[in-house]
N, C-alpha and C positions, 0 to 999 in steps of 0.2 A: 365707272365708265372708263374704258381704256382708250388712250389717245397715243398715236405714234408721233414721236418728235420729228422724224424725217419727213413725215407727211405734212406736218404743220410748217416745217421749214420750206417745203416745196410750194405750199399755198401762199405763205405770208412773206417769204424771203426774209427770214430773221436776220437781224443785224446786231452788231455790238455784243453786249453781254448776254443777250437773249439766245445766242448761239450755244450757250451752256445750258443743258437740260435742267440743271438745278436752279439756275437763274430764272429760266422760264417757269419752272414750278413755283418759285417764290412769287413771281409776278402774278400768276394765275390765282394763287392762294390769297394774295392781298387784294385783288380787284374783282375776281370772278367766282371761282370755286376752289375749295381746298383740295390740294393734291395729297392723297393719302399714301401713295407709294411710287417709287421710281425704281425701275428695274431694266436691265439690259436684255435685249432679245437677240439671239443669234450669236452670242459670244461663244468662244471655244470651237469654232468651225474651221480652224486652221488644219490643213491637210485633207479636208473633205472637198472633193471636186465634182463637177458635172461629168458623168460618164455615160457612154452609150452602150447598150446591150447589143452585141453583134449577132449572137446566136444562142439558142437554148436547147438543151437536150435533157432527157430524164436522168436522174441519178441512178446508177446501177444497183445500189444497195438500199434505197429508201424511196418509197412510193410518193412521199409528200415533199421531197426535195428535188431541186433541179440544178443542173450545171450550166452556168452562164459564162460566155466570153465577153469581157467588159473592156471597152476602149476608154482609157483614161487620158487620151490625148498624147501628142508628141510620140506616136508610135508605140506607146506602152499598152499592151493587151494582157489582161490577167484572167485566170480562171477563178470563179467565185461560186461557192455553193450557196444557194438561196432557198429559204423556206417559205417565201411569200406565195399566196395562192395564185396570183396573176402577175406575170412579168411578160411584157410585150417586146418581141424582137424589134430593134430599131428605135425604141423609146429611150428616153434619158432619165437617169436616176442619180441620186447622190452616192458616192463611193468613198469609203475611208480605206486608205492603204495600210499595209502592215507597218507597224512602228508608230502610227499616229494614234491619237486618243479621241474618244467621243467627248462631248461637252461635260458629261458626268465624271470624267476622269478615268474611264475604263480604257485600258490600252489594248489595241488590236494587233494580233500577230497572225502569221500564216500557220494554219494547223489543219490536220486531217479531220474530216467529218464523214463518218461512215466509209472510211477508206479512200476518200477523195480529198486532195489538198485544195484548201480555199485560201486565196490571197486577199485578205481584207473582207469587207462586207458591204452589201447594198443596204441603205439605212431607211428606217421609217421616220415619221415626224416625231414620234415619242422618243426615239433614240437620239435624235438631234435636239431634243427639248424645244421643238418648234410647234408642238401640238400634242394631242392626246391619242391620236390614231396609232394603235399598235398592230392593227390587223394586216397592213400591207405596206409595201415599199412606197416611199414618197416619189410619185411620178412628176417629172418636170416638163415644161413646155418643149415642144419640138423647135428645132432650129438653133439650139444652143451649140456652142463649141465645146467638144470634149476637152477636159483639162481646165476649164474655167473654174476658179474658186467659187464654191457654192455661195458663200457670203456675198460676193460681188454680184452674182447672178440674181440674187434675191433682194438686193439693196440693203443688206445687213452688214454689220450689226446696227440695231436701232435701239432707241430708248422708249420704253413704254411708261406713260404717266397714267396713274389711276386717279380719276377725279371723283370726289364725293359731291354729287350734284343735289341741290335742293330741288324739290318737285316742280317749282315754278321756272327753273332754268333748263328746260329740256332742250333749248337751242344750243346748249353746250355739249349735247350728246353726240355731236358730229364734228368733223375736223374743220369744216368751213366756219362753224360758229366759234370754235376756239381760235382759229387763225384770225378771224375778224377782231377778236378781243385783243390780240397782241400785235397785230400788224396792219390793220386797215382792210380794205376790200381785197379778198383773196383772188389769186390768179390760178384757175384750175389747169390741170394738165391737158395738153392737146393729145388726143388719142391717135391722131394721124390717119384716121379713116374718114369715110364719107359723113357728111352732116345730114341731119334729118329735119326738114322743115315741112311739117304735114299740112294737109288740107283737112280741117276738122269737120266732122259730122256731129252735130249737136242735137240734143233732145232734152226735154224737161225731166223725163224719167226713163226714156228709152231712146237709143241711138243705134244706127246700123251703118256699117261700112267695112271695107276690106274683107267681105264675106263673113262677117261676124255681127251678131246682134247682142247688145248689152241692155239689160232691163233691171232697173232698181224698183223693187216692189214696196219698199218702205224707206222713204227719204229721211225719216228721223234716224234710222239705223245707219244709213249710208248717204250723206248729202251729195257726194260726187264720186263718179267712177270713170276713169280714163283708161284707154287701152290702145296698144299698138301691135301690129302684126308684122313678123319678120319671117321670111320663107327662105329655105335653102341653106340653113346654117349647118355647121359641122361641129359636133360636140368633141371637146378635147381638154387637155390641161390648159390652165391659164398661163399667160406670159409670166416670166419669172418676176418682173416688177410688180404685177398685180398680186401674185401669190405672196410675195414678200410683204406687201402692204397689209394683207389680211392676217398673215401670221403675226405681224407686229402688234396688232390689236387683239390677238387671241382668238381669231376666227380661223376655221379650217378650210383651206381651199378645196373645192369640190370639182368644179368644171368651169370652163370659160363663161358659160351663160349664168349659172348660179352665182359665181363669183362676181359677175358684173352687177347683179342686183344687190349683193352684199356690199360691194364697193360704193355704190351710190347711197345706200343706207348710211354708211359711215361717213360719207363725204357730205351729203345734203340733208340727212335726217329724215328722208322719205322712204318708208318701207315699200318694197315692190315685190312682185311675185311673177315667176315665169311658168306658164302652163304649156304642156305639149298640145298644140292646136289640134292634132289628129285625134286626140283622145277626148276632146270636148264633144259630147253628144249633141248633135244638131247645130254645132258651131254657135252655141248660145252661152251667155253668161247671165245668170240671174242672182241678184242679191236679195235675200229673203230671210224670214224667220225660219228656223229649223222646224221640222215636223216631229212631233213627239215620237221617240223611239227609232227614228231613221238612223242608219249606221253611217259612220265615217271613219276611215282608217287614215291617220295622219302620217306625215313623212317619217316620223320616228317609229312607225310600225305599230302604234297603239290603236286599238279599236275602241270607238266611242259610240254610245247611244245618246242621241241628241235630245234636247228639251226645247220647248218653244221660246224660252227667253234667250236662247243663243242665236247668233246671226251667222249665216253661212253663205258662201259662194257656191252656186249650183250651176250645172248645165241643164239641158232639157229634162234629164231623167233622174238626177241624183245630186246629193251634196258632194262637193269636191274639195272644200277647204273651209276652215274656220276663219271668218272674216276678221282680218287684222291680227291674227294670231299665228296660224300655221297652215300650210298647204296640205293637200291630200295625196296619198300614195298613188291613186288611180290616174292622176294627170301629171305626175312628176316628170321632169326633164331627165331623160336617160341617154345612153350612148346612141340609141337609135332615133332620137328626136331630130326632125328636119325642120318643122315649122313651129313657130312660137306665138303665143299671145302674152304680152307683157302687161300686167295689171299695175295701175297707179291710182289709188283711191284714198278717200278720207272716210273714216268711220267714227260714229258717236263714241266718245271716250267711255261713258258708263256702259254702253252696249258691249264694247270690247272687254271691259272688266268682267261683266257677267259671263261672257262667252268663255274667256280663258279660265275664270274661276270654276265654272261648271266642268270644263275639260281637264282641270288640274294641270294647266300649262302656263308657262311664263317665258316669253321670247323677246328678242330684241325689238321685233315689230310691235308687240303688245305694249312694251314699255313706253314706246314713243306715242302710239295712238292714245293711250290712256292719259297722257299728259298734254297732248295737243300738238299737232304738226302745223307747218306753214302751208295752208291751203292755197296760197297765192303763188307758190313756187313749184307746184306739181308738174306743170307743163315742162319747165326747165329740167326737173329731175327725170321725167320720162324720156325726154330727148337725150339727156346725158346717158341713160342706161341703154337706149337703142344704139347710140353711136359707139359705146364701148363694146357692145355685142358685135356690131358690124366690124369693128376693128380687130376683134379677137376670135370671132367664130365665123366670119364671112356672112354670106347671105345677102338678102335684099329686103329693105323695109318697105312695106306698102306706104304709098304716099298719103293714104287716108288714115287719119287718126280719129278715135271715137271718144266723145265726151258726153256722158249722161249725167243729168242733174243740173241744177241752176248754178249760175256764176257765183263765186264767193262774194260776200258782201265786203265792200272796201272798208279798210280800217279807218275810223274817223280820226282826224288830227286832234291834238291836245294843245291847249293854250298854256304856256309856261311863263310865269312872271320871274324875271331875273331878281327882282326885289324879294320874292318869296324864297328863292334859292338862298339868298344871303341871310334872310331872316331865320330860316331853319338851320342852316349849316354854319353861318358865320365865317364863310371862306373869303368874302370880299371879292367875288368874281363879277365879271361883266358879261355882256351878251356874247362877245367873241370867245371868252373862256368857256361859256356854256356850249356853244356850237363846236368848239374844238374838242370838247369831251364827248359830245353826242354823235357828231357826223361820222367819225371812223367806224362806229358800230352800227351804222345803217339808218340813223335818224336824220331827217332833213328839215331845214327851216323853210316854211312856205310863205309866199307873199300873201298879204291881205289881213294881217293881224293888226287890229286897231287898238292900240293901248297907249298908255301915257308914257312919260319919260321917267327914268330913274333919277336918283339924286345928282348924278354927274351929267345929266342931259342926254344920255344914250337911250335907245328904245328899250322899254322895260318888258314888253309883251312879245313873246315869240310863239308863232304857231308851228308846231312840230308834227311832222308825219311819223307814224309808227310803222316799222317794218313788220311784215307778216309773221316772221319767225319769233317776234317778241310777244307771245300771247299773254304774258304776265303784265304788260303795261296797259293801264286803263285810266289812270288819273294823273293829275299834276304832280302829286307827291311821289308817284313812281318815277317820274322823270327827275325829280329832285334827288332821289336816291341814286339814279344812274350817274348824275353829275358828281355826287359825293364819292362814289366808289371809283370813278374814273380819275377825278382830281386827286383822291387819296384821303382816307379818313384821318391820316396823320398830319394833314395840312391844316394850318390855322393862322389867324392873323395876330394872335397875341392880345386881342382886345377883350376887355371884360364885358360879357353879355349876359342876358338872362339865361338861366339854365334850362328854361322851358321855351319851346318855339312858339307858344301861344299863351293866352291868358285863361284858357279853359282849366278849371280846377281839377285836381286829381280825383279819381273815383274814390269815394269814402272807403271802399273795401281795401284799396291799396294803402291808404293811410292807416287803417286798422292793422293790416298785416305788418306794416313797418313798425308800428308800436309794439306789437307782439314780438317780432324778431329782435328789436332793440332790447327789450327786457330780458328775454330768455337767453340770448347770446351773452348778455352782461352777466348772467348767472352761470356761465360756463357751458351751456348746452350747445350742441351742434345740430344744424338743420339737416334733416334727411329728406330724400325724395323717393317715394315708393309708388308702385303702380296702384291703381284704385281697385284692386281685386283682393279677394280673400277666399279661404276654403268654405265649402257649404256647411261644414259641421259647426261653424261658429255662427250662431243666430242672435245671441244677445236678447235684447228686449224689443227688437224691431222686426217686422216682417221682411225677410231678406230678399234681395232682387237678384235673380239668377241671370247669367249671361247666355244667350242662345247659342253662341259659337265661341266657347271659352278657349283661351290659349293653352290651358292645361287643367287637370283635375284640381290642382292646388290653387287655381285662380278662376274658379267657376262662378263666383258671385261678386257683385259690387260690394265694397266695404260698407258696413253699417256703423262702424266706429273707427277711431284712429289708433287707440292704444293697442288693440290686437295685432294690427299690421306692424306697429313698431316693436312689439314683442318678438315677432319673427326676425326683425333686424337685431334684436338683443341676442337671440339664439345664434344668429350668424356670427356675432362677435364672440360669444362663448366658444363656438366651434373653432375659433382661431386663437384661443387663449387670452382673450381680452376681457378682464374682469370689471374694469371701470368704464362704464358707458353712460353718456348723457345725451339723449337724442330728443328732438322735437320735430314736428311736422305740421305744416298748414295745408289743409286740403278739403276735399268735399266728401261727404258721406251720403249714402243713398238708402232709401227705404220707403215703406208705405206708411201712410198716416195711421194713427190709432183707429181701429175699427175694421174697415174692409182690408182684406189681405190680398196676396197676389192673385188668387183665383177670381176675386171680384174685379181686380184691376183689368184682367183679361176681358171681362165683360163690359168695361168702360165705367163701372160704378165705383171702383176704388180710386184712391188719390195718391199718386206717386209724388215723393218729395225728395229734395236734396238740399243740403245745408252746409255752410262752411264751419269747419272745426279746427281747433288746434289740440294736438295731443302731445304728450311727453312721457318718456320712460327714463328712469334714473336708477342705476345700480352701482354699487362699489364704493370706493373711498370718497370721503367728503373732500379731502384735499390730496394733491399729488404726494407721492412718496418723498420723504425728506430724511436727511441724515439723523435728525433728532428722534425719529421714530416713525412707525407706519401710520399713525393717526387713526381716527375712527371712521367707521362706515357711515354712509348716508342713512338717516333714520326717519321715522314718521314725523318728527318735529321739524326736521329740515324741510320735508315736503309741505308741512303746514305753513311754514314761513313763505315758501315760494307761492303756494296756492293763495295764501292770504294777501300777499303783495299783488299778485295778479288780479284777484277779485277787487281789491280796494283801489289800486292805482289805475287799472285799465277798464274795469267794469262798473265801478261804483257799487259793488255788491259786498255783502257781509258773509264771512266764513263761519261755519258752525259745524260741530261734529254730528255724526249720526251712526247708528249701529244697525247691523243686519243688512239685508239686500236693499239696494238703493231704490228699487221699485216700490218697496213698502214704505220707505222713509221719505221719499222725495215728493213734494207737491207738484202739481201741474205736469210738465213734460220731463221732469228729471229722470224718469225711467229710461228715456231714449238716449241718455248720455253715457250709460255704462252697461256692461253685461256681465258674463261669468267671470271676467278677469278681476272684478271688484265685488266680492261677496261677503266680506267680513266687516263692512262699515269703513268709515274714514271721515272725510270732510266734504262738505258741499258748500257751494257759493249760491246765495239766494239774493235775487234782485226783483223787487216789486212782486213778491209772492211766488216767484218762479225760480226753479233751480237752473242756473246757467253754467255750472261747472261742478265736477266731482274730482276727488283725489283720494288715493289710499294705497295700501299695500297690494301687490299683485298676488292673486290666489295661486298657490303652487300648481294646481291642476291646469292652469292656463299657460304654463311656461315649462319648457324642457330645459332645466338648469342643471349644470354639473354640481358635484358636492362642494367644490371650492367657491361657488358663486355666492355673492352677498345677497341679502333680500332686495327685491326689485319693487319699485314704486311707480305708479302711473298717475297721470293727470289728463283730464279732457275738459275743454271749455267750448261753449258755443260762441263763434266769432261774432254773431249778431249782437251779443251783449257787450262787446268791446266798444267803448266810446271813442269818439274822435279826439285827437290831441287838443287839450284846452289851449285857448289863445293866451299867451303870457301877458300879464298886465304889468306895466312899468310902475315901480314905486321908488321914489327918490330915497337914497340912503341918507340917514341922519348923520350930520357931521359932529353931533354932540355925543359925549361918552355915555356908556351904559352903566347902570348901577345894579350890582348883584346882591341878593339876599338869600341866605340859607334858612331853612325851616325844618326842625326836627319834631316828630309827633309820633304818637301811637294811635292805631286804629284797630277796630275789631278785625279778626281774621276773616277772609272772604270778601273784603271790600276791594273791588277791582281798582288798580292804579289808574286805569284810563278814566274811571268815573271821578276820581279825585282831581285829575288834571282838568277835566271838563268843568267841574264845579269851580276850580280856581280861576279859570278864564272867564266864566260867567260873572264871578263876583268882583272882578277888577275891570279897569278901563283898558283902552287901547295902548296904554303905556306898557302893559305886560307883553313882552315879545317872545320869550322862550321859557319853557318849563321842562325840567329834567330830574328824574328820580336817580339819585346816585348812591343810595345805600339802603339795605334792608337788614334788620336785626331781629332775632327771635331768641335771645339768650335768657338766662335765669333771672336777670334783673327786670325783665318784662313780665308783668302779671299774666296769668293764664288766659288764653283766648284772644290775646292782642299781639300786634306786630309793630315793630319800630321802623319808621320810614324817614328818610332824609331827602329833602328836595332843594333844588336850586331854582330861584326865580330871577329873571333878568328883565330890567325895566329900562326904557329909553324913550325920550320925547323927540319928535322930528324938528322942533323949532327952538329948543332951549336946553340948558343943563338942569337936570332934576335936582331938587333940594331934598334934604333929609325928611322934611315934612311931607313932601309929595310921596316919597316911597313908603314912609311909615303909615300914611293914610291907606295906601293900597294894601299893605301887608295886614293892617288891622281888619279891613273888610274881608280879606281872603281868609284870615284865621277864624273870624266869626262864622263865615259860611261853612267852613269845614267842621267846626265844632257842632254846629246846628244840624248839618245834613248827615254826618257820619259818626258823630260822637267822638271826634278826634280830640286828643289831649295834647295840647301844644307844650313843648318843653321850652321854658323861658329862662334866660340867663339871669 
């Protein structure tokens, strides 16, 4: 959204450091909306002045050129060859003299054009970098003094700020809204013309007055429609100050009437439209649904065939405009227009969205209507537009104004507790601070709020009125946020407070996601964020869900697994020469439950499902490059360690190998966890007889990898299987020393070390604290079929120092158990 610095300064009377555009941009970014870009408008106009064309005659050697005598002021009259299609004698245009430069740096000199000498040139908007219009010379308003610098006449140079607005802050799409944020109640410009205080003719859905009838046929599509009639106007260029304001925000000046509607749009956020009253059939306005197939040619010259879900403005005989989007060519204001009907309406946001989507249009008006306008300020906006037209185009406004539709419902006040503000924010503010933050932007404290007192004895409850332009404010917490951003998020009391504003526990899914992130980032993986789409050619083991209106052919379906999407990220890294990649992503996958497919879903018999998943893709070096050598690449056993730790620590599951397709090897729903990317087997995590995760090498057909790429591996787990973080139990540390004993033995090959450790713990008491295998031997001294193992056992009592007899008793029981269960042969000294 483009904002003019000069315009804001005019409305708000900027003071202090805010008179610097960059300081203003910083203030807006910190408190209201991010400023994406700062650019100067109208720079480089030195040497370009207002000139008056005295006479025009045809060029003797070119049919499309004319010879103009141009008055640059101070008696300086020059001959200029001009190629514009229309130049009017007596009108005013920008002129650049020989020796001067255009803003783009192009130097202008006197030269012959088809045999006639041209001294400088008359300029278009595009040549002055004030717009995009290249088709004609930029005509200026009458009454200017020749020789006046063009920049001064247009109120330039100016600084344009481009705001990145959130959808809920449409109030900042106008200069009044921004001025209010930085300077309190704005003071609008006085146009210097007559005021308009109408006598209103009202109706529930139909109203008549000033020779015009307005009828709303569907109040759901258009809750309110207001109109004013102005007669006897004269169409012409806008005053220089008005043209300059529009140029500064990137709008093209068209005429005094059209520019007046655009000025009010950018000043008050209220879209308006001017109709040529003489071209309205039956002097009627009807707001209705479009008739299927009826035609409408919009102001941009495009012809449209309408559909019933679109809303149109019509006269007695035909559709003349897309409601809330764009006017029609048949009733546009032209140079011959004398009488006007000015429209000021509110339209249903979803209806405007359907209308402009069907028409393939997007306009400044539709942007605002779709996000919600201030329905309580429409009368003021309409009067403002009428007064600007009277000041710039003359004429007389009919004293009768038309209002069709019910009165807007008042915005209910909101009760705000000062104690709640402090509880959530920790700012330590009082009621006066809260009001000081809210009142400059239009909120007011009302009488009649019955509340208790805060800790310091001041009133705790404030009843706050909400201005109509803040359509995003509906609850107390919204007001708390307003106080926070106005006071400043960087403000604090330095007090230690709870990190949560309430005692409501976190959603279990948030806790699970935090545990997953903690573990995978600890293993050196980076979190990715991808769109939830994938190509149709990847189907995996689930019935894929297609998108009715996809962004592209490469994103035509909702993802049914996480790893395939991450493989596209891996290919993206390969394309940029990055061989070492470790990515994971938490997200949602979509599909149809086993059994009915998409065709049954359309009949209401299938079952659509979505579930949370975590996927990971790893390829490349196990460790970063080092001077001592390149190191080894990540392999299948590294993957097993990560998958096993994930299964054990986060899911309480057991990891086990499988071969072949996971669909054939996995019990229960394991088939839905993987697809073609994993077809040669790998590892699966099983919990309560159900596969909750799979891991393995990526099949080469699923990945477009360059020759220098290392093998890639994937992992995918069901987030539902992740358990909440266990509550840590406090155990007092023993102050007494530990006793260590080593034990050497031989056991038959194939006995798992984990089973030996488990048997040792079961055979001893709670005095055994740690068990560690520190040596494995299989040399010639060991008889065939056996393996030598050396273990360390550490014992400690919580309340006393252990004696040799205590430890020997434990070791004896342990040795006996191992000999009996595994045939262990204990080496004794």
